[in-house]
C-alpha positions, 0 to 999 in steps of 0.5 A: 518939239517935245518927245510926244510930238516927235513920236507922233511924227516918227516912232523912233523907239519902235524903230530902235526896237525892231533894229534890235530884234533884226539881228538874227535874221539879219545874220541869217541873210548874210550867211545865205548871201555868202552861200549864194556867192559861193555857189555863183562863184563856182558856177562861174569858175566852171563855166556853167553860169549864163553870166559867163556865157554872156559875159566871158570876162567875168569868169574869175571871182578875183576880178569881178567880186562886186558882181558876185556879191551884187547878184548874191545880195539881190537874190537874198533881198528878194527872198527876204522880200518874199518872206516879208510879203508873206508874213504881212498878208497872213498877219492882216488876214482872218486867222486860219486854223492851220496857222497857229503863230501868235499875231504879235510874233508874226507882226514883229518878224514881219517888221524885222524882215522888212528892215533887213530887206531894206538893208539887203537892197542897199547893199545890192545897190552898193555893190553895183556901185563898186562894180561900176567904179572899178570898171571906170577908175583906170580911165576917169580917176576916182572922183569922176568914176565915183560920181558916174557910179553913184548916178548910174546906181542911185539916180533913176534914168541915168544908166543907158544902154542894154537891158540894164537901162529898163532894169536899173530904172525899175530897180532904183524906183523900187529901192526908193519906194521901199524906203518911203512906203516901208518906213511909213510904218513908224509914222502910222499915228500921224497917218491914222489907221485908214490912210496907213493901211492904204499906204502900206498896202501899196508896198506890194508894187515894190515886190512886183518891181523887184521880180521884174527887175530880177527877170530883166537883169538877173543873168542867172535867169535870163535864159528860160529854164528850171530857175526861171520857172522856179521864179515864177512858181514862187509867186503863186503862194503869195498870190494865193495869200493875197486873194485870201487877204482881199476875200477875208481881211482881218480888218477892213479899212471901210465898208464904202462902195469905193473900198469895196470896188477897190477890193474886188478889182484887186482880187480879180487882178490876183486871179488874173495874175495867178492864172497867167503865172501858172500858164507861164510855169506849165507851158515853160514860156516864162520869157527870158533870152534865147541862146544865140539870139539877140535879146531884142527890143523890149515892148516897155520903154523907160518912158512907160515906167515913168508914166506908170510911176507918176500914175501910181503916185497920183493914185496913192495921192487920191486914195490918201485923200479919200481915206482922210475923208473916211477917217474924219467921218469915223466916230472918235475912239479912245486914245488907248483903243487908237494906239492898239488898233495901230500897233496891230496893223500889219507892216 
């Protein structure tokens, strides 16, 4: 395979450039992770953390440092994901007078933040693997412990028991979807502009799954309170940006009835979600556990998650097939115009 065809299948040069550009925000993410780990450790050592309230054995950093780092990487990854989604929505929407950053700068930061987010998610999972490995090491030996820890961390559906059965399943699915949908940017020339926009727009579901995973399994937000309300409140700006993107996109994937109906349905969903989120914050009824009471049984089951994931994949497949038909009906553009259109598509 020659270099031209290889670049069409996967743009390694763009990936390399984005990785080089990611060092600054990557370093910042590590600094923030260490700061969060320090805060979490202090709260655990003083007994103020819900983690210790629910699991008293985790009161000392020395014995459970992987748990602290796992939570810290998870929170940093969530913040970076928030920033990446926000920049992506700003990049692909009609330019507002209050937002003066250049499109190229926003695009570049969006891509580098996305790569750092993937790295943070992977480190989050690896710390969970280390925690599970150390828990089992004395009983099962290294090889069996590592196999179990790897399965719990990377194979969806293996972990069972407690709230982690649902939360870890959601987290693993979010990890794999992040890699597939995020890295698809570097195959955008192969996919074409219409298909690419559809595939990339679907990555918003990853952020939804990440929030769900956090609210289910983030020990510091299990109980209702200021921090849990802050997680809900942080979603309102993103929902506003999403609504603006749907109502006034920078470039539309098509003017057909199918795309119009899809945009209207997504806008209605965004408005409904924003209303629900605002109610959660104002009423302080954002869910979570109740101190002194059993967590109860979740209304959502792992089977429902599997069905939802399958439905999501089917919808994407149908959308891609439809988008390809739209793409083929479009008038061909010159090679230079096509490359420029694709390079400007928000990642």
